[in-house]
Structure formats: structure tokens, C-alpha cells
N, C-alpha and C positions, 0 to 999 in steps of 0.2 A: 806237430799236431796233424792228425789225419783229417781228411775231408769230412768224415762222419762226425768226429768230435767237434770240429769247427762249426759244422752246420748246427749241431746241438747247441753250441754256445750262442750262435746268432738267434736261434729260436727262443732260447732262454732269456736273452737280453730283450728281445722283442716283446715277449710275454710280460716280462717285468715292467717294461716301459708302458705297455698298454693298460696296466692297472688291474686290480683284482676283479673288477666288474666286467672286464672285456673278455670275450672268448679267446682261448689260446690259438696261436697259429700252429699249424701242423705241417706246412710245406716248407722245406728249406729253401733259401734263396738260390738263384742261379749263380754259381761261383765262377769267377773269371779264371782263366788260365793264361798266364803270360807266355806268349809264343816267341818265336825268333824276333830279333830286333827289327823294327820297321825302318823304312827309309828315313823318316823324320828322326827316329832315335839314333840311327847311325850318324846322321848329319850333326846332331847335337854332340854326340860323344867325340866325333872327329874335331869339331870346332873347339871343344874344351881341351882336348889333347894338344892341338896345334897351338892354341893360345898359351897353355901352361908351359909347353916346352920351348917355344921359339919366340913368343911375343910377351915379355913380362909386363908391359904397360897396357895390354889389351883388356878391356872390361870383360869379365866372364859372366857376370850376372848383374842386371840393373832392375830395381823395383820402380815401376812407372805407375803412379797413382792416376786412375782414370776418373774417379769420382770420390768426393768426400762423404757423400750421402750413404747411409746405411739403414737397413730395415730393422736392425736390432739395437740394443743398448747394453752391451755386456760391461760388467763392472770393472774389468781390467783394461779396457780399451779407451783411449782418449782421442783417437784420430777419426772422428766421424761426426756427422750431424744428420738431421732429418730434412734439411731444406736446400742444401747446396745443389746447383745444377751440375750436370756432368760436364767434364771438360769437352769442348766441341771436337767433333771428329777431325776437322781439318787441323786444329791445334795439335791433337795427338799425332796425326800423321807427320806434322813437321818435327815434333819431338822424336818420333821413331826414326825419321830420316836422319836426324843428327846422331842418334845412337848408332845407326848404320855407318855413318862417316867415321865414328870412333871405333868401328869394327867390333862392336859388342857381340857376344856370342848368344846369350840368353836374355830375354826381356820378360820379367814377371809382371803381369798386369794385376794391380791390386787397388784397394780402396781404404775406407768405405767398404761397400759391398760392390764388387766388380761387376756382377751380373745385372745390377741396376742400370748400367750404362746402356742406352737403347741401341748403340751401334757396336757393341762389344764383339760381335762376330766379324764385322768389318775391320776392327782394330787388330784382332788376331790375324786376319788375312794379310793386313798390311805389314805386320811384323814379319810374317813368313815370306811375303813377296820381296822384302828388303834383305833377305838372306840370313835372318836371325831366327832363333828358336823361341817361339812363344810359349809361356806357361802362365797360369792364372790361379789366383787365390780366391776362395769363396767360402761363405758360411753354408752354402748348399741349399738354402731355402728356396731361391728362385729357380732351381733346376727343373727342367721338364725333359722328356724324351726328345722333343723337337730341338730344344736348345743344345742338348748334349750332342746330337748328331750333327747339327750345324757347326758347332765348335770343332768337332773332329774333321769335318769336310774343309774347314778353313785352315787346317794345319796345326791345331793345338798339339803340343808335345806332351804336356802334363798339367794336371789340375790338383791343387791342394785344397782339401775340404777340412774345415775346422769342426771337430766333434770332441767336446771336452768331458761329457758326463753321460750317464744313463738317463737321468731325468733332469729337466731344467731346474735351476736354482737362482738365488739372488745374484750370483756372480756371472753365470753364463746361461744363455738360452740355447746354446749349441749342444744338443743332446741326442742320444739315440732315439728317444721316444718320438720326436717329430722328424728326425732325419733318416731313420732306417729305410723308409720308402724311397728316399732320394738316393741312398747308397745302392739300393737294388736297381734303380734305373741306370745308375752308372755301370753296375756290373753287367747289365744287359746291353747297353747301347754305346758305351765309351770305347773308342778305338785308340785313345791316348792313355798314358799312364795316369793312375790315380794314387794320390798319397793322402792319408788321413793324418792330420796334425792334432794331437791332443795336448792341451795346456795342463800340465800336471800342477795341481794346486787350485784349480778352478772348481773342483768337486772333491768328494771323498776319494782317497787314493785308489780304493778298490774299484771305483767306477772307471777311472782312467785305464786300469788293467783290462776291464771288460771291453772298453771301447777299442783298445789295441787288438784284442782277440777277435772282435767282430770285424774290424777292418781287414785283418789277415784272412779271416774266413771268406771274405768277399774277393780275395785275390788282390787286395790293395797293399801298397807300401804303408808302413805305419811309423810315424815320427812322434816323439814325445818331447815337447818343449817345457822347460821349467818356468813357472810364473816369476815375474820380476817385480821388484819394488819400484816406486815412482822415480828413484834416482838412477834406475837402469841396472842395478845390481840384483843378484839372485835373492829370492825369498828363501830363508833357511827351511829345511825339512826336519820334522821331528822324527823320532825313531821309527814309528809306524809307517810314515810316508816314505822314508828312505828305504825300508825293507820292500815295500811294494814297487818303488822305482827300480830297485835292483832286480826284482822279478821280471819287470818289463824288459830290462836290459839283457836278461838271459834268454828271452824268447828268440827262437830261430826263425829265419825267413822274413824278417821285416824289410829286407832289400833296400837298405839305406845307402850303401856305397859311399860316395863323396859326402853325402848328407848325414854322416854318422854323428854320434852324440858323445864321443869320448871326452871332448873338452868339458862337457857338463859334469862328467864323472870326476874329473880332476878339480874342477871348481868346488864341487861339493866336498871332496876329500881334503884339499889343501887350501882352499880359499883364494888361490891364485893360479894363473896359467902362464907359462913362459912361451910366448909365441910372437910372431911378427904380423901385425894387423895391416892389411892392404886395402882397407876401406877408403873410398875415394878414387880407387884405381880399379881393382878387380871387382869391387862391389860398391854400389851407392844407390841412394834413393833419389827419385825425381818427384817432387810433390805436385799437387794440383796447380800450383802457381808457376810450375816450370823451373823450380830452383833445385840445385843439387845439394844433398846432405849426405854426410858420411854414413850415417846409420840412425836407428831409432833414438837412442839417448843423445845423439849429437846433432839434433835438429838445429839448423842455423849455422852449422860449420860444414863447408864454407859459405853456403847460401848464395852461390854463384848461379846466375841464369844458365840453364843448360846450353842455350845457343852460343854462349861465350866459353863453355867448358871445352878445353882442347887437350892436345897431347902434353903440353907443358904442365897442366893441372894434374893429369894422370901420373906423370913421372914424379911430380912433387909429392903427391899423396902416397905413391908406392914407396918412396924413399924415406918418408917421415915415420919415426917411432911415435906411436900414439901413447900419451901418458895414462890413458884410461884402459889400456889393453889388458893389464894383468888381471883385472877383475871383471872383464867384459863377458856377458853371457849372450851376445848377439850371434845367433847360429850361423846365418849366411856369411857373415864376415869371417868367422872361424873356418867355415867349411871351404870357401873358395881360396882363402889365404894359405891353405895347406900346401898348395902346389908350389909356393914360393918360399917354403920354410928354410931352404938352404941358400937362398939369395940374400945378399946383404941389405941392411936398412940403415944407412949411415947418418941420417939427419934427425935432429930433435924436432918435434912438432912446434911450429910457430904458435905462440900464445899459450902453450902448455895447458890445454883444457883438461879437466878431470872427468870422471865418469858421470858426474851429475850436471853436465854442461848443456843440457837441452835448452835450445832457443836462446843461448847467451851471446851469440856472435853472428856476424855475417850480414846479409841483406836485410834491410828494414822490414821487408814483407814476411820475415820468419819470426818476428818477435811475438811471444805469447802463444806459439803453437807447439803442439806435442805430437809425436808419433806414438803408435801403440806401445803399451808396456810389454807386449808379447811379440816375439820375432820368430 
């Protein structure tokens, strides 16, 4: 895709989002150009490489929930409310300190809506100060130029912005119509990497394709996650949706690298994937209550307080074959587990939980809670 055609796509999407009664936009956005790797990017890549090659029990990526509160109410998400207070800054610092003791490489700050945390810049800075690489998930609505610059100065490595549709609908509010100005702010002010994540299935498939094109036109990485059912398995695609999804997969320049989506292709084609899940070791969630969970559908397993989670827990999770792995669509678990595909996994999982095991085990504080249907 050339810069000219990309710009035209952005303007077309923007005009469509503004509605028939609004004047069209005539100026293309300022497109980002990815330059040489920054010091923060080099540090992240070196940490991932060292952990992958020499330290098989070292966490490569941890999701740390900083607030449950969200400013939206999307139909596919279950991990939010409109009232919870943010996790206090000192509590988050203590959790970050423990992740540093575990030698975690990357910490993804998430929610709820991450940017609703009043001290999010300080949280990013503390992750960075402890020698780890901070990334952040957001729906984009709270972004301002000042916030973007402050996050960059604090050492943010990457931001993932959720944009699912061209116009809002009953399932998702995260659409180009309200978010295109925020994307332009990122293109102008962000010194960190930006990835747009599109939930395929939250809007007509052609809208997902347009979102991906617009993201690429802004110079952003573009990721496409498949919508999941309540039990954590993939929602099937009809023939029309599958054709559009395959078109997205053929687009060049989405810059996914380790975050590629080939496992989704195999799941759609075969219904199963043969792989070794290292969730609980290479990747895990820490909820707002400070408990460790393997991944989104496995909320409550193990449900161990982070402060008590140590090297023995990492080794056990690394070596356990997960009974839910064959039909698992959890992207981050697949992606970081790639680095260990040739290492053995000798043990059966204790308890033998299946893919629909959300909230069925572990610490009493996990009962009745759910993580987002989308990962």
C-alpha cells in the first residue's frame, strides 16, 4: 500500500464515520514513520531474547490490572465496572517490585480502562525504573497530547489501542468515528510503538478490514483478534467473514513479529492446535486483587497471591500440559509460548481443568469473576 492510497483510505473512513451531514475532510493525517530501534525497543528485544534462550522459567509478559473501572460497556467484555476505585499507587509499586524479583521482561498495564488510573504515568515510570519494559492497553478515549507525551517520557515501550469498527454499534463503542482524532494525536506525538487491536466479529467484517487499513496508514502495527464465546473458545466465522479475515491476513506491513496470528488460522481451519502452553510461567495475569491467573478463560487458576508466587510456581506452570490448550484462542499465551516449543513439558496439569474453567478454582477471592472474552 502506498502512502497516497493509505491516506485516501483514512480520509474515506473518516468521512464515512462523520456521517452524510458533516463536511468531508480534505487533509490527510500526519503519517508516522518507524525509524531505527530506540533504546527502549532494543532493551525489550534483548530481554525477550535472553529470557527465551537462557532462562526458560522467566516470565516474558505479565498483564497487571491497574483498575477495574471503565468508561465504556462493550458487549463482549466482562472485566469492568463503573465504580471501582483504582488500585492504589503504592500497592501497584509493590506488585511491580515483585514482578521485578521474578525477572519479568515486559509488564502490560491493563484494566478496565488503564488511562482512568490517576497515577498511570507514575506506574509506567516505576515499571521502567525496575528494569522491565512497560506496555499499556487502552480503548483510546482518554488520550490527550499531554498524556501521550508524558507516557513517552516515562519510558512506555508500546501502547495497544482497541478499535473494532468504523461506527459504534450495540457490541462495541470502540470505532473509528470517535477514535480517529485520537489516532492522529498518537501519530503526531507518540515516541513509543502503537498497535491497533481489532476484535474481528464485533462489527461487520468489512469494517474490521477498514480499521486495519487505517491503522497501517497511520504507521501503526495492526493486530486482529477473533471474538470468543463465553467459554473461552472461538466464535465460528461464516463464509463471508472468513473471506475478509483472510484478506486481512494477506495485508503486508502489519509488523506483528512475535505477535503473529498463525495460531488463529490453524484454529479456524482445524479446530485444534498442537502446542505447549506456558501460561503461568511465560505469561500470566495479575488481577486488581493481586492474585495470579493463568489467562482470561482460566480466572481462578491458580488464584495465588502474587506476593507468594515464586520460582517453584513458575517451574510447575512451565512443565504442566494444560488440558485446555488444544482449543485455546488466548493470543498472548500462544505468542510467548512459541519460544519454548522445542522444550519438553512432562507433567499433566493438576486438576485437569478444561477450557471453560473460568473462576472454578483457587483463592476464594476469585469466585464469580471473569476476565474479558477478548485477549
